[in-house]
BAFIVEX-931943 format. One record per residue: x, y negated, z negated of N, C-alpha, C in turn; residue in three letters. Coordinates in steps of 0.05 Angstrom, whole numbers, plus 5000, padded with zeros to 4 digits. Example, Ala and Ser with C-alpha at 12.3 -4.5 7.8 and 13.67 -1.06 7.14 Angstrom:
% residues 2
526451144844524650904844526450664844Ala;525750454858527350214857525849994843Ser;
//
This chain:
% residues 565
481770517102484370587113484470487142Unk;486770357149487070257176488370487193Unk;487470507218488670687236491370577244Unk;493070747256495670657265495470437286Unk;493470457304493070257325492269987313Unk;490470007293489469757280491769627265Unk;493369777251495669667236497569537255Unk;498069657279499869547298498869277309Unk;496169267314495069017324495168797303Unk;494768877277494968677256497868567254Unk;499768747257502568667256503268477279Unk;502268547303502768377327501468107323Unk;498968107312497567857307499067677287Unk;500167807267501667657247504167537259Unk;505567687277507967577290507267347308Unk;505067377323504167157341503466907325Unk;502066947303501366727285503766587274Unk;505766747265508266627254509766477276Unk;509766587300511166447322509866177328Unk;507166167330505765917335506065727312Unk;506065827288506265657264508965517264Unk;511165667269513765537268514165337291Unk;512965397314513165207337511664957330Unk;509264977319507664747311509164587289Unk;510364727270511764597248514164447259Unk;515664567277517964437289517064197305Unk;514964227320513863997336513063767318Unk;511863827295511063627276513563477265Unk;515663627258518063507247519363327268Unk;519563417293520763247314518962997319Unk;516363037318514562807321515062597300Unk;515262687275515862497253518562367257Unk;520562517265523162407271523162197293Unk;521662257314521362057336519961807327Unk;517861837311516461607300518261427284Unk;519861547266521661397250523861247266Unk;524461347289526461217306525260997324Unk;522761017330521560807348519660617334Unk;518860677309516960517295518060227291Unk;516560027301517259747298520059687308Unk;520959837328523659807339524059527350Unk;521959407361522259137371522358917350Unk;521658987325521658787304524158787287Unk;525259017281527759017266529359277273Unk;531959257271533359017260532958767277Unk;532458547264532158287278534958197287Unk;535058047308537557957319538758167337Unk;540958097350542358287367545358227364Unk;546758417352549558377346551058377373Unk;553158207375554658187400555658447412Unk;556458637395557358897405555159047419Unk;552659027408550359147422549858997448Unk;549858737446549258567470551258617492Unk;553858667485555858717505555258967521Unk;554159167508553259407523551059337543Unk;549159167534547059087552548058907574Unk;549958727568550958547588552558697610Unk;554158887601555659047621553659207638Unk;551459307626549459447641548059267661Unk;547559027652546258827670547958767694Unk;550558727689552458657710552858897728Unk;552859137717553159377734550759407753Unk;548359337743546059347760546259137783Unk;547058897776547258677796549358747817Unk;551558867809553658927828553559207840Unk;551559367830551359657837554059797833Unk;555359737810557959847804557859967776Unk;557360217774557160357749559760497743Unk;560960437720563660527714563660757694Unk;565760907694566161107673567360997648Unk;568560757651569760617628569660317633Unk;568560167613568359877615570459757597Unk;572259597608574559497594573959267575Unk;571659147577570958917560570559007531Unk;570758827512570258877484571959107474Unk;574559097478576459307469576259567485Unk;574459577504574259817520572260017509Unk;570460117526568460307517567860507539Unk;567460757531566560957550563960877562Unk;563560947588561360817603558660947602Unk;558361187591555861337593553561187580Unk;554061077555551860937542551060687557Unk;552960537567552360297582550760367607Unk;551460577620549960657644547060747638Unk;546760877615544060947606542360697600Unk;543660497587542360247582541460117608Unk;543260127628542560017655539960147666Unk;539760407662537260547671534860447656Unk;535160397630532960297614532160017622Unk;534259847628533659577637532159587663Unk;532859767681531559797707528559857702Unk;527960007681525160097676523659897659Unk;524959767639523559617619524359317618Unk;526359237633527158967633529258897611Unk;529958647610532158557592530958487564Unk;531758627543530958557516532658717497Unk;532658627472534058787451532759057448Unk;530159077451528759327449529759527470Unk;530359437494531259617515533859757507Unk;535759597496538259717487537759927465Unk;536259847446535860017422534060257428Unk;532260227447530660457455532360677467Unk;534560597480536460797490537560967467Unk;538260837445539260977422537061147409Unk;534661027407532461177394531761427410Unk;531861407436531261647453533461857448Unk;535961767447538261957443537962087415Unk;537261927395536962027368534662237367Unk;532562187381530262377381531062637395Unk;532462607418533362857432535263017415Unk;536762877397538663027380537163217361Unk;534663147354533063327337532663597351Unk;532263597377531963847392534663997391Unk;536863857394539463977393539964107366Unk;539163967345539564067318537964327314Unk;535464337323533864577321535164807335Unk;536164757359537564967375540065067360Unk;541664877351544164947337543665097311Unk;541764997296541265117270540265407273Unk;538665457294537665727299539965907306Unk;541765817323544065977331545866027306Unk;546165817290547865847266546666047247Unk;544066037244542666227226543066517235Unk;542966567261543266837271546166937267Unk;548066757265550866837262551766827233Unk;550266697215551366637189551366887170Unk;549067027169548867257151549367507166Unk;551867577170552567797187551668067176Unk;551268097150550568357139547568407138Unk;545968207144543068247143542168397168Unk;539868527166538768657189537568447208Unk;536768527232535968347252533568177243Unk;531568307231529168157222529767947201Unk;531568017182532267827161533867587173Unk;535567657192537167437205535367247220Unk;533367357234531567187249529966997230Unk;528967117208527466957189529266737177Unk;531766807170533666617160534166397181Unk;534566477206535066287227532766087231Unk;530266187229527966017231527865817208Unk;528265917184528265727161530365517164Unk;532765607172534965407175534365207197Unk;533165307219532365127241530464907231Unk;528364997216526364807207527564607187Unk;529064707168530164527147532264337158Unk;534064437175536164267186534964047203Unk;532964117219531663917236530163707219Unk;528963807198527563627180529463427167Unk;531763527157533663357144534763147163Unk;535263227188536163027207533962827214Unk;531562927217529262757224528862527204Unk;529262587178528662377158531162257146Unk;533562337155535962227144536261937152Unk;536561757132536861477138539461417153Unk;541461577149544061547163543561577193Unk;542161787201541661837230539561647240Unk;537461587225535461397233536661127240Unk;538461037222539660777225541060737251Unk;542860927258544460897282542860987307Unk;540461097303538661137326537060897333Unk;537360677317535760437321537460197327Unk;540060227331541760007339543360087364Unk;544259897379545359947405548360007406Unk;549260207391552060297391552260567405Unk;554360597421554660837438555061087421Unk;555961057396556561287379554161477376Unk;551661377381549261537377549261777396Unk;550761757418550861977437552662207429Unk;554562157411556462367402555062597389Unk;553362557368551862787357550062927377Unk;548962777396547162907416548663117432Unk;550863037445552163227463553863437448Unk;555063357425556563557410554763767398Unk;552363697390550463887379549564087400Unk;548763997423548064177445550464347454Unk;552864217454555264367462555864607444Unk;555764567418556264787399553964987400Unk;551564897404549265087406549565267430Unk;550165157453550565327477552965507474Unk;555065407460557465567457556865817439Unk;555465767417554665987399552966197414Unk;550966087429549266277443550766427465Unk;552666287478554266417499555866647488Unk;556966617464558466837452556567057441Unk;554266977431552367177420551267347442Unk;550467227465549167377486551067457509Unk;553467337509555367387530554667267557Unk;552967047556552066927581553966707590Unk;554866737615556766537626555466267630Unk;552866267636551466017640551565837615Unk;551165967591551365817566554165707561Unk;556165867568558965767565559465527583Unk;558465547608558765317626557365067616Unk;554865107606553364877595554764757571Unk;556064937554557564837531559864657541Unk;561364747561563564587572562564327582Unk;560264327596559164077607558363877585Unk;557063987563556263817541558663697526Unk;560663857522563063747509564363537526Unk;564363577552565563377570563963117568Unk;561363137567559762897564560262757538Unk;560862917517561362797491563862617491Unk;565762677509568162517511567562247524Unk;565262217536564461967548562661807530Unk;562661867504560861727486562261547466Unk;564261647452565461497430568261617426Unk;570161447418572961527416573361757396Unk;571661777376571861987356571562267369Unk;570362287392569962547405572562677413Unk;574662527415577262637425578462837406Unk;577362857382578363057363576863317365Unk;574763327381573063567383574463817393Unk;576563797411577864047420578864227397Unk;579664097374580464257351578164437342Unk;575764337345573464487334572464697354Unk;571964617380570764807398572765027406Unk;575364997399577265217404576865447385Unk;575565407362575265607341573965867351Unk;571665857365570366107374572166257393Unk;573666117411575366257430577766377415Unk;578966237396581166347381580266587365Unk;577966567352576966787336576467037353Unk;575266987377574867217395577467337405Unk;579467167409582067257418583467427397Unk;583067357372584267507350583067787348Unk;580467807355579168067353579868247377Unk;579868127400580468277425581168087447Unk;582668197466583368047490582368207514Unk;580468087527579168237549578768047572Unk;578168157595577467997619575067817614Unk;573167927598570767767593571467517577Unk;573267537558574067307543575567107560Unk;577367207577578867027594576966887614Unk;574867037622572966917641571466687627Unk;570666737601569266527586571066277583Unk;573566327576575466097573575665947600Unk;575966097621576265967648573765807656Unk;571365927651568865787658568565527641Unk;569165557615568865327597570765097606Unk;573265157610575164947617574564837645Unk;573865007664573264907691570964717691Unk;568764797677566464627676567064357662Unk;568564377640569264137625570863947643Unk;572864057656574663887673573063767696Unk;571263927707569663827730568063577722Unk;566663597699565063377689566863137680Unk;569163207669570962997659572662867681Unk;572662977705574462887726574462587730Unk;572162447732572262157736573662007713Unk;573062097688574261967665577262017663Unk;578162267669580962327670582362157691Unk;581162127714582261967735582561677726Unk;580561577712580761297703583061257683Unk;583261437663585461417643588161457655Unk;588361627676590961667689591861407702Unk;589861247712590560997725590860767704Unk;589560797681589660587660590260717633Unk;592660817629593360957604593060787579Unk;593360527581593060357557590260367546Unk;588260397564585460407555584860657539Unk;586460867542585961117528586261077498Unk;588160907490588660857462586860647451Unk;586560427466584760207459585460097432Unk;583460047415583759917390584560107367Unk;584560367372585060567351587760507337Unk;589760437353592360387340592460147323Unk;590759947328590759697312589759737284Unk;587959937279586759967253587660227240Unk;589760357250590660607239592060577212Unk;591660767194592960757168595960797172Unk;596760917195599660967200601160717207Unk;599660487210600960237214601660097188Unk;600760207166601260087139604060147130Unk;604860007108607560037097607860317084Unk;605760427073605860687060603560857071Unk;604060987095601861137108600661357091Unk;602361507076601261727059599361627038Unk;600061407025598361297004595761187017Unk;596061047039593760937053591861157062Unk;592961377073591261597082589761727059Unk;591161757036589861877012587561707003Unk;587961447001585861256992583561257012Unk;584161247038581961237058580361497059Unk;581761727055580361977054578561997030Unk;579461907007577861906983575361736986Unk;575661496998573361327002571461447022Unk;572461577043570761697063569161927051Unk;570362087035568862307022566862207002Unk;567561986988565761876968563161756980Unk;563261697007560961567020558461747019Unk;558762007015556362187016554862186989Unk;556262126967554962156941555261916922Unk;557361756926558061556906557661266917Unk;559461186934559460916945559560926975Unk;557560816988557360817017558560577030Unk;558160557056559160327072558060067061Unk;559759867059559059607048557859417069Unk;557959497094557159327116554059357120Unk;552659137117549759137120548859217149Unk;550659197167550059277195549859577197Unk;551059717178551160017178549260137158Unk;547659977144545760087125545759917100Unk;544260007079544259857054547059867042Unk;548159627038550959607029551459757004Unk;553459937005554260086981552660346975Unk;550360376988548760616983550060866997Unk;550061096984551161336997549761407023Unk;551161547040550061617066547761817064Unk;547761977043545562177039544062107014Unk;541462177014539862146990540762346969Unk;539962326944540962506923540362806928Unk;537962866940537363146945539063256967Unk;539263106989540963207011543863227002Unk;544763036985547463046975547963296959Unk;546063366942546363606925546363856943Unk;544663866963544564096981547164116996Unk;548363887004550963897018553064037001Unk;553163976975555164096958554764396956Unk;552164486955551564776954552464906980Unk;551864767003552564877029555564897032Unk;557064697023559964707025561064947009Unk;559964986985560765206968560265476982Unk;557965506995557365757009559365807032Unk;559965597047561765627069564565697059Unk;565465587037568065647027568265937019Unk;566066047009566066327000566166517024Unk;565466417048565266597072567466537092Unk;569466377085571566307104573166557113Unk;573366757096575166987102574167147125Unk;571467167128570467357148568367237167Unk;568066977167565966857184567066627200Unk;567066657227568066437244566166207243Unk;563566257239561566037238562165847215Unk;563065957192563765797169566165617176Unk;568165727189570465577198569565357218Unk;567865427236566965237256565564997244Unk;563665047226562264817214564064657196Unk;565664797180567464657161569564487176Unk;570764597196572764437211571464217226Unk;569064267237567564057251567063817232Unk;566163877208565663677189568163517182Unk;570363657176572763517169573963357192Unk;573863467216574963337240573463077246Unk;570763077242569262837248569562627227Unk;570662697204571262487183573962357188Unk;575662487204578362387208578362107221Unk;576662047241576761777253576261557232Unk;574661617211574261417190576561417171Unk;577461657163579561687142582261587153Unk;582661597179585261517190585461217196Unk;583361067188583360777193583560627166Unk;584460387168584860227143582959997141Unk;580959987157579159757158576259837151Unk;575059677133572259707127571459977116Unk;572960097098572360357087570460337063Unk;568760547059568160757078566660647102Unk;566860787125565760687150563760887161Unk;561260827158559061017166559061057196Unk;559760857211559660877240561961057250Unk;564361017241566661187250566361477241Unk;564961517219564561787209561961917220Unk;560561777238557961857247557862137260Unk;560162207272560262477284559862697265Unk;560162647239559962847218557062887209Unk;555162727219552462747209551163017214Unk;551763147237550563407243551763627226Unk;554363667225555363877207554763827178Unk;554563577169553863517141551063617135Unk;549163547152546363617147545863917152Unk;547464027170547264317175548164467150Unk;550364377138551264507113549264467090Unk;548064227089545964177069543564367073Unk;542864407099540664597104541364877097Unk;543764957101544665227093544365257063Unk;545265047048544965047019542065067011Unk;540364917025537464917018536165177023Unk;536765307046535565567051536565787032Unk;539165767025540265957005538765936979Unk;538365686970536865646944533965746947Unk;532865696970530065776976529866086974Unk;531766226986531566516986532466636959Unk;534266506945535266616920533266586897Unk;531966356896530266296874527266306880Unk;526666306906523866306914522266546905Unk;523666776905522267026898521667046868Unk;522866876852522566896823520166736813Unk;518966576830516566426822514266486840Unk;511966416831509466476846509666326873Unk;508366446893508566336920507366056922Unk;505166016908503865746909505665536895Unk;506965616874508765436860511265386877Unk;512165596890514565576908513965376930Unk;511665406943510865216964510564936953Unk;509464906930509164636918511764506912Unk;513764656902516364536896517764446921Unk;517664616942518864536968517564286979Unk;514864286978513364056989514063806973Unk;514363826947515063596931517863486939Unk;519763656942522463566950522363436977Unk;520863546996520663437023519463157021Unk;517263127006515962867004517762666991Unk;519262746970521062566957523262466976Unk;524362656991526462577011525362387032Unk;522962447042521762277062521161997051Unk;520061977028519461717016521961567010Unk;523961707000526561566993527761447018Unk;528061607039529361517063527761307078Unk;525061337077523361137090523660867075Unk;523560877049523860637033526660517037Unk;528660687038531360597041531760427067Unk;530560527089530860387114528860157118Unk;526260217115524260027123523659817102Unk;524659857078524159657057526859547045Unk;528459727033530959627020532859507040Unk;532959627065534759517085533459307103Unk;531259387115529959217135528958957123Unk;528258957097527258717085529358537072Unk;531958607075534058447062534858207079Unk;535257987065535957737079538757757092Unk;540457947083543157967094543158047124Unk;540958167133540858267161541058047182Unk;540057807175540157587195543057527202Unk;544757517182547557467187548957707199Unk;548257947189549558197199549058237228Unk;546758167238546058207267545957947282Unk;547057737271547257477284544557387295Unk;542657367277539957267284540056987295Unk;542156827287542356557298542756557328Unk;544356747338544856767367542256837382Unk;540657007370538057077382536256837383Unk;536256667362534656427363535656227383Unk;538256207387539356047408538356147435Unk;538456407439537456527464534556467469Unk;532956477448530056417452529656127460Unk;531155947447530955667453531755607482Unk;533955727491534855687518532955807538Unk;531856037531529856177549527456007553Unk;526555867531524255687533524855457552Unk;527255347551528055127569528155227598Unk;529255467602529355577629526555617640Unk;524755737623521955777632520555517637Unk;521155307621519955047625520754937652Unk;523254967659524154867686522855037708Unk;522655297704521355467724518455387728Unk;517055327706514255237707514054977723Unk;515954797718515854537732516354587762Unk;518154767769518654827797516154947810Unk;514755127795512355247806510155037811Unk;509954847793507954627796508654467821Unk;511154397824512054237847511554397873Unk;512154657872511654817896508654817904Unk;507054837883504154837888503254567900Unk;504354347889503654087901504654057929Unk;507054167934508154157961506454307981Unk;505354537972503754697990501154567998Unk;500154377982497654237988498153998006Unk;500653918011501253678027501353738056Unk;500953538072501353568101504353598106Unk;505053728128507853768135509453508139Unk;508153298148509553038153509152848130Unk;508152938107507852758084510652678073Unk;511252418070513852338061514452418032Unk;512352488016512752567989514152847987Unk;514052998008515353258008518353248002Unk;519553038013522452998008522952937979Unk;521252777966521552717938521252977921Unk;519353137928518953397914521353577917Unk;522453587942524753747947527153657930Unk;527453397927529653297910529153357881Unk;526653337872526053407844526653707838Unk;525853877857526354167854529354217853Unk;530854087870533754127871534954027845Unk;533953797834535053697809534553887786Unk;532154007786531454197765533354447767Unk;533954527791535754757795538554697787Unk;539354437788542054357781542354297752Unk;540154297737540454247708542054467694Unk;543754377676545354567661545154517631Unk;545054737616545354727587547954847579Unk;549254727560551954807552551954937524Unk;553555147521553855287496556855287489Unk;557455147467560255157457560455387437Unk;562055587443562355817426564855777409Unk;564355637387566655557369567055757347Unk;567756007355568056217336570856337337Unk;572056407314574656537315574556827324Unk;575156867349575057137360577457197377Unk;578757427372580957497389580057647414Unk;577457737414576357867437574857667453Unk;575557647479574357437496572657567518Unk;570757417527568957497549569057267569Unk;570257317592570657107612572056867600Unk;573856917582575356697570574056557547Unk;571656657539570056537518569756747495Unk;569756667470569356857448566957037453Unk;567357297447565457507453562657467442Unk;562157327419559457297410557557167431Unk;558657047451556856937472555357157487Unk;556157407483554857627497551857647489Unk;551257587464548457597456546757407472Unk;547657157475546156957490546057027519Unk;548357117530548457187558546557407565Unk;546357617548544657837554541757757551Unk;540957637529538157577524537057367543Unk;538757207555537857017576538357127604Unk;538957387605539557527631541757397646Unk;543757297631546157167643545356947663Unk;543456777655542356577673544456377681Unk;544656307707546756127716546455837706Unk;544155757695543855487686545155437659Unk;546255647646547555627620550555647625Unk;552055447615554955437618556155467591Unk;558155647589559455707563562255587564Unk;562855447542565555327540566755387513Unk;569355367511570755417486570755177469Unk;571955207446571854987425573354737434Unk;575354777451577054547459576554457487Unk;574154527498573654467526571254267529Unk;571054077510568753897511568753737536Unk;571053667547571153497571570353647596Unk;569853907594568854057617565854027621Unk;564553907601561653877602560953647621Unk;559353707641558453507661555453477658Unk;554553277643551653257637549953107657Unk;547353167656545352997668544052857644Unk;544852607639544052477615541052467613Unk;540052527589537252537583536052807588Unk;537652997600536653267606538353477594Unk;540953427593542853637585543053657554Unk;543253897544543753947516546254107512Unk;547454077489549754237482549154377455Unk;549354647455548854807431551454907421Unk;551854887395554254987382553555237366Unk;554855467371554055717358554655717328Unk;556755587320557355557291557155267284Unk;556555207258556354927250558954787258Unk;558754567273561154427283562754307260Unk;565354337261567054207241567353907248Unk;568853767231569153477235570453417262Unk;572553577269574053527294572253567318Unk;570653787319568953837342566853617344Unk;565653547322563553337323564753077333Unk;567153017323568452767332569152777362Unk;569953007372570653037400568152987418Unk;565953107409563453077424562552787424Unk;562752657402561752377400563652187415Unk;566252267416568152097431567552107461Unk;566852337471566252367500563352277506Unk;561552337487558652267492557752097468Unk;558351847467557751687443554751657437Unk;553051697457550151667453548851937446Unk;550452147442549252407437547752407410Unk;545552547409543852577385544152857374Unk;544952877349545353137336542853217321Unk;542053477325539653577312540153857302Unk;538653937281538554217272536054347283Unk;536354567297534154697310534054997303Unk;532455057283532055337275534655477267Unk;536355327253538755457242541255417259Unk;541055267281543455217297543454917305Unk;545854827314546154537320545854487350Unk;544354277356543954197384544653897387Unk;546053837408546653567416545153507441Unk;543453287440542153197464543752967476Unk;544552997501546252797514544652587529Unk;
//
């Protein structure tokens, strides 16, 4: 027989063990998630898509000019937070595709911490009728499963490894809702203020964030329906004040440039179609189907046509949605997650281009996987007690391993090994950049050799003047890039795909970019100057080049066309 003191110590020991176990398990899950986001990040995706490169180029120019903006008007306009974070990474790690994508990988990894925080708060609020101990156990299970699903989700892994600013939206919205839930649970004003700040930061990430006010108003409205008190008004005031304070620079920018607030959203809206109701119905159906039936067809957004969720996560999502629907009458958390999910699908459903669109719907990744985790924990608790513990653990482990293997294969084999990626990420532009970088480095090496020779000469040696002229000639050498691509978006008057070359060559001044019809702007040093054409030149362009430079030699160089003048 145990004494009362011995039994108490055993209980305390068990609680301490459980606490350490869940912390270690969560740490292991986040470590796996971080590994999947950084593993071979410098090798694939190969190439650097111009939209990614434009973020890097704006960051590079911001560093050079010491001018960091809240909104960058290039490339249809983009909120500035991601670009400024890329600038910080460039400052630390230099110019490369890896630098841009590591910014996303870091944001994706941090989102795992946000998911753990949010899921724990959701678990504490979800089962209102359970006692405190049961709610805590449910919250822990939900925290571990939700973080695991996000860690191994190919949808989240994919956008954590490419340089699009949308990766920041789940990060800040997740922490925002987590702090908001904890603020209402504990009544702490600090958490409410942090929630306001996080939501404000989310507005500086991606245009889809502008629909979030519909969602984060739910806890305040629900509290207002129950009671109206000074404490509630204080929370509302703190939340709005903090949000406006953080948003002040962006609000000021849009007040001065209202056209930038809308940007490209109006151009691709379903409401621009002849039959908006029909177009919205079709786009909504396609957007909902992306989770289970047919996914995004764009190889840049994942394996073309594959659903955004694997079969197990997809099934758990349906269970989770069912549970939330059953609790809509008396649970504000169910409304919060459900409306969040629906609201984040609207940016994709309200557009008429490239549907279903995994990137525009990316803000829904957190509520989708949170609902899937709720479904998983419910199944765990409902059916786990009916089977032996060892069998129960084995079944759970099997499902986890299957999900991990499926998503790992989906990204690192089915997607990363597909030949379509070279075109999807414009690998040809990266090869052009490598070729030009080698020429720049060759000239720099020649200058270094000449400088070394000059240093060994006497000050009155007449050869010093010859060396000075050679160095000056090397500095004056120019390589030309004709960007002959059909683009309505321009960068310094040149089609925007030039951004990839500009960024990867650190916007080197020895490279001159010209449009398709500007052949006569090329001023060559014959025998030294080359002209690169980003797309295979048509008959007219080839004829124009040969008319101006009849002795030009045309060559194919690693998938692109080079003219030696």
